[in-house]
C-alpha positions, -999 to +999 in steps of 0.1 A: +725-480+588+714-510+607+727-515+641+740-552+644+717-561+674+686-550+654+690-579+629+677-606+651+648-584+660+639-578+624+641-615+617+619-622+647+592-598+634+593-613+599+589-648+613+561-636+636+543-620+607+546-653+587+532-673+616+501-651+619+497-649+581+495-687+581+471-687+610+448-660+596+422-684+582+421-708+611+423-682+638+386-676+645+378-713+647+404-718+675+401-684+693+378-693+722+404-681+748+410-649+728+373-641+727+369-647+764+397-622+771+384-597+746+349-598+762+363-587+796+387-561+781+358-544+763+340-541+796+369-520+809+367-494+782+364-458+794+332-439+786+349-408+773+345-397+737+372-408+712+373-395+676+403-416+666+405-452+679+433-477+672+428-515+675+465-525+679+471-561+668+436-563+654+441-598+641+409-609+624+391-578+636+370-593+664+370-560+684+362-537+655+324-539+656+323-531+694+348-502+691+328-487+663+295-491+682+308-478+715+327-447+703+312-439+668+347-426+659+355-405+629+384-429+623+392-464+635+427-477+627+429-515+625+466-522+628+484-555+626+518-569+617+502-595+595+488-585+561+467-617+559+451-610+592+441-576+580+426-591+549+404-614+570+395-584+593+385-564+562+363-593+550+347-595+584+339-558+585+323-558+551+288-559+566+294-533+594+273-502+592+302-478+598+329-497+579+338-464+561+355-452+593+379-482+592+415-479+580+437-509+577+474-505+584+501-532+583+528-521+607+549-529+638+535-517+671+570-506+681+573-483+651+538-468+645+533-449+612+509-427+632+511-389+638+520-378+673+490-372+697+465-385+671+446-412+689+422-407+718+421-445+725+446-473+718+430-507+724+449-540+722+440-575+732+466-602+735+491-586+711+516-566+731+533-597+746+549-603+712+568-570+713+605-571+721+611-539+739+583-530+764+598-497+775+602-484+739+568-498+730+549-479+757+568-448+749+558-451+713+521-457+722+524-426+745+537-406+716+508-416+694+481-409+720+465-375+725+468-358+760+440-373+781+437-403+759+436-439+770+456-471+765+435-503+773+451-536+768+454-572+778+486-592+777+499-626+788+521-626+819+545-649+837+530-683+845+511-687+813+510-722+798+525-737+829+512-771+819+532-771+787+564-760+805+558-787+832+555-814+806+587-804+788+606-802+820+600-839+826+619-846+793+648-820+792+661-788+807+655-766+776+630-738+777+603-745+752+577-719+762+579-682+756+589-662+787+563-635+796+569-606+820+555-605+856+527-580+858+547-558+881+574-555+855+547-547+829+532-520+851+566-504+856+572-503+818+538-486+814+543-459+841+580-455+831+568-442+797+547-415+814+513-432+815+491-428+846+479-463+856+442-463+861+437-500+868+456-533+866+443-568+873+457-602+868+434-631+861+440-668+856+421-683+827+421-721+822+409-738+790+403-775+787+408-798+757+400-834+746+437-842+742+471-827+746+474-825+708+443-804+706+456-781+734+487-775+713+466-771+682+448-742+699+481-724+701+494-732+666+461-724+648+461-689+662+498-682+653+513-687+688+536-716+678+565-692+678+563-695+716+587-725+714+624-720+706+624-755+690+597-761+666+579-795+664+593-800+629+628-797+642+625-825+668+622-862+664+587-877+663+595-899+693+604-868+714+572-851+704+551-882+713+569-884+746+559-847+753+523-854+744+522-884+767+537-864+795+512-836+789+483-861+790+492-870+826+479-836+837+444-844+825+415-841+851+378-846+849+374-815+827+400-825+802+436-815+794+442-780+809+460-751+794+461-720+817+470-684+811+479-655+834+462-625+818+468-589+827+441-563+820+455-527+821+439-493+817+463-463+815+458-427+807+481-401+791+481-370+814+465-338+800+497-319+808+532-326+821+521-312+855+495-341+861 
């Protein structure tokens, strides 16, 4: 039986999957920011062995080659909410030497179809911010991870896309930008689920674009247009043009900025309840 408050969550996840389905074939062409974050996150990977690795929110599979090369796992689970993203990831991996170790799973990170204590490493870059219930999410990841295993992830935090929020605030009092958690709240959700926090850092990453429209396109083309409560198609063309004009006023010598606050977190599941 469905609990009434679960219905909006289910609708949210369906809409999220549709957004990323539509963005699957344009994602790689617009994912400069995502690649920059991924590069740093890969540098934080632990050097311990991992027979079963999960790339959670794999998207188009940008991390798979590195994960296969670093760990040589018996099994690498590429999991995503979007079936179309997984199809692109599978096409990308067709030339990888160890593609036989890959398993593609379309599922929700908050309800993993994964056996308890089965993964030595769960890796996730810029996907967990889309989950609705952080405490339950990290408890579920804890369940799926073997004792001594690691969780390595990046996520957007409070203050991301401040330029977009600032531009909208000049026009109305509505909240048009997705609200991300502060890093301290995120860390509490992680440790509250039983994880031992090994490291946590917050980094500001600013990208620059030729125009305000291209900045917004960089979000839409990777599936992040769900960030706004009011879609551009639901507002008048004049209001949208006014927003773009306001956003353009933030241009500097490098272009129109779009900044992100990115958390990089490494956590470990204790070997025993006494740790």
